[in-house]
N, C-alpha and C positions, 0 to 999 in steps of 0.2 A: 433706211439706215438703222443701225442697231444703237439702242440707247440703254443706259443703266439708270435706275432710279435709286437715289440715296435718301433713306428716311422713309419708312412705311408707316406713317401716322395718319391722322384723320384727313388732312388735306390731300395726301397722296392717294388714299383710298377713295375719297369722295370725288376728286377732280383729276389728278394726274393720270392715274391708271386708266379710267374710262377714256380720257382724251387721247392717250397713246394708243389704246385699243382701236379707237375710231379713226386714227390717222392713216393716211395713205403714204406718209413719209417715214414714219417711225415704227420700229418693232421693239417692244420691251424684251430685252435679252438678258438682263441681270438685275438683281436688287442688292442693296447693301443696307443691312439693319442688324442691330444686336438682338432684336426680339420679335421681328415679324418677317413675313415673306409673302410671295404671291404664288399661288398654285401653278405649277408647270413652268416656273421661271427659276433659273439658277440663282441661288442665294449665297451671299457672302456676308461675313461679319464685319469686315473692314474694307475701306476703299483701297488700301494697299493690296490686299488679296485679290480684289476684283481686277485692278489694273494689271497686276502681274499675270493673272490667269487668263484674262480675256483681252488680248491686244486687238482683237477684231471689232471691239465695241468702239464706235467713233465718238460717242457723246455721252455726257453725264448730266442728269437733271437732279439738282440738290434741293431736298425738301426738309432738311433738319432745321432746328431752331437756329437763330442767327449766330449765337456764340461759337459753336464748333464749325461753322460753315467755311470760314477762311481756310483752315488747314485742309479740308476735304477738297475745296476748289483748287487750292494751290497744287495739291498732289495730282489732280486730274489735268490741270494745265501743263504742269511739268512733264506729264506723260504724253502730251500732244493731243489731248482729247478736247473737244468742244464742250463748253459748260453753259448750262442754263440754271439760273438762280431764282428760287422762290423769293417773294418779297418779304422783308426788305433784303437787299442783296448782301448785306453784311452787318456785323455788329457796330462798325464804325465807318466813317467816310474814308479814313486812311486805308482801311482794309480794302475798300472797294476800288480806290485809285490804284492800289498795289496790284489787285487782280487784273485790272484793265491793262496795266503795263506788262504783266506776265503774258496775257493773251496776245498782245501785240508782238512781244518778243518771240513767242512760240508760233505765231502765224495761224492761230486758231480763233474760233468765234467765241464770244462771251455775250450772254443775254441776261441782263437784269430785268426780270419780268415785273410788270405792274398789271395784274390781271384785270383790275377795274377799268383800265383804259380800253379794254376789249369789249366792254359792255355795249349793247346794241346801238345806243343813241349818242355815244360820245363823239363819234366822227361828225354826226349831224350838228351837235352842239358846237363843236370847234368851227365848223364851216359857217354857222350862223353868227358866231361871235367875232369872226376874223377881222371885220372892219368896224367893230363897235367900240364905243368909249364907255368904260365901266364906271358906274357910280357906286354901287354897293354889291357885296356878295354875302350871302348868308348860307352857312353850311351847318346842317344838323345831322350828326352821325351817332345814333343811339341804338345800342343793341345789348343783349344779355350775354355776358361773358360765360355764364353757367351753361348756356345753350350751345355756344360756338366753340368754347375752349374748356370743356368740363374737366376739372381736376388738373389742368396743365399749369402747375406751379411755376415752371420756368418762365412763363410770360410775365410774371411779377418780380422776377429776379433781374439784376443788372444785365443789360443787353437784351432783355425780353420785350422792351418798349411799352408794356402795359397797354393802355387804351390806344396808344399810337399804332398798335398792330392793325386794328381796323381803320383808325383815323388816317393812316398814311394812304389808304385806298382813296379817301376823299381828296387828299392832297395830290395824289397821282392824277386824278381826273382834272382837278383844278389847273394844275400846271400844264396839262395837255390841251385844255379848251380855251383858256384865256390868251389873248394875243401878246400880252406883255408880261415881264417878270413879276413875281409875287414876293413880298417880304413879310416876315413876322416882325411886328413891332412891340408886342407884349404878349405875355402868356401867364395863365394861372394853372398850376398842376396840383390836383387833389390826390394825395398819396395816402393810402390806408396805413395806419400806425404799424401794422405787422407786415408791410410789403415795401418793396424798393422802387416800384414804378407806378405811375398814376393810373387811377381807375376812371378819372374824369379830367378833362382839359378844356379850357377856353382860350382861343387864340384871337388876337387882333392882327389883321392883315392890311397891307398897303399895296396899291397898284400904281401904275404910271399916272401922273397927274394927281387928281384929287380923289381917286377911287380908294375905297376902304372896304374892309370886310370883317366878319366875325365867324369863327368856326367853333362849334360846341361838339365835343366828343364825350360820350358817356357810356360806360359799360354796365350800368345798373338798370337798364331799361327792361321792364317786364311787359308782356303782351306784345303788341305790334312793334316790330322793329322799324327804325326810321333811318333812311339813307338819302338825304335830299341836299341838292345844291341849287340855290336860286341866285341868278345874276341879273341885277338891274342895270340897264345901260341907258344912255341918252336916246337910243333908237328903239327901245322896247325891252321887254323882260323875258328871261328864259329860266325854266326850272327843270332839273333832272330829278326823277324819282327812282326809288328802288335801286340805288347805286348805279344809275345810268341806264337802266333797262327801259325807262319811259321818259318821254320828253314832252314838255308843254311850252309853247311860245305864245306870250300875250294871251293866255287863257283859251287858246284855240283847242278844239277837241283833239286830243292826242291819238284817238283811234284805238284799235286793238293792238296794244303793245306789251301787255303784261305776260312776258315769258318767264318771269321769276328771276331772282338774283342768281348770278353766276352762269346762267344759261349761255353756252357758246363761247364763254371767255377763254377757257383753257384750251379747247381745240384751236382757237385762233392764235393763242400763244405758241403752241407747238408748230403751227403752220408758219408763223413768222420765224421761229427758230430754224426751221428747215431752210428758209430763204437766206438767213444769215450764214448758215453753215455752207450753203452752196457758193456764196460769194466771199466767204472768209471774212465777214464783217463783225464789228463789235457794236452792240446796242447797250450802253451803260449810262442811261440818263439818271442822274443822281439828284435832280431837283426836289422830288418829294422828300427824300431822306435829308437833304440839306435843311429844309424847313423844319423837320422834326428836331434836328440837331440844334438849330437856332432857338427853337422853343425851349429845349432843355437849358440852353445857355442863358436866355433872357428870363425864363419862367420864375414866377414866385411860387414856392412850394408851400402848400398848406396841408398839414397833417389832419386826417379825418379818422373816423371810427375804423377799427380793424375790419378786414374782409375775410370771411371764411366761406368755403364751398358749401 
């Protein structure tokens, strides 16, 4: 199937383009970007131009920042194209619900992707936790924004999510592996004086029964990057390391699992999108984004020192 890629930034170059190139289901047939292109692929400056010129392209994968994503997705859905959305799927929950309604009305597929759910050990973690009673959850998601988002000021603007941009990856894994709903009960958001979104966040979480949790997201980490989720249950403990790439259950030897972060995640996303398109289905799970929205609603905002690149 032919697919167009909208937004040719770092995540598109690092992950989407290689995943499409390796796919047996998809062929990259066009790009949409104001400033970048892919060698050998027809390039357009606007989504409108691409949709009008290439009616043969069945699907659109959107990798632009959240703020302009809705208008692009709406145009594609109105044109009867299947749509895949990089995370988070929109700038607001209302936008996401509206897109799902549009997809249903048009009879096309819509895929809100959560790439971290495709990490190697997430399915194994979900299976192990399926019948467990949660006591405590500890999430530590610390990375260097200068390394992963160099100079990308949009991420600190309204709609950019700040440290929730990576933190939502942890929440996407959490909502996938725990058997019961998760709630945010309190939050502290540390916002640089010269920015609009947080650079660090602490969340208090609650689960069914007496289960509680803490999540710490921090974009000021230097040196080793940390993406860990530990779940303590009445029947034992489980820890996911490296964003879900490695799994440890009750300190058992996890074996040779270290394939590195993001390995295989995007190829699996595109494989799933192909399945959705074949069945004309919608996959629009908004639980991770709902937790982020609740954190902004409940959160205590603390102004901290300015952040500069």
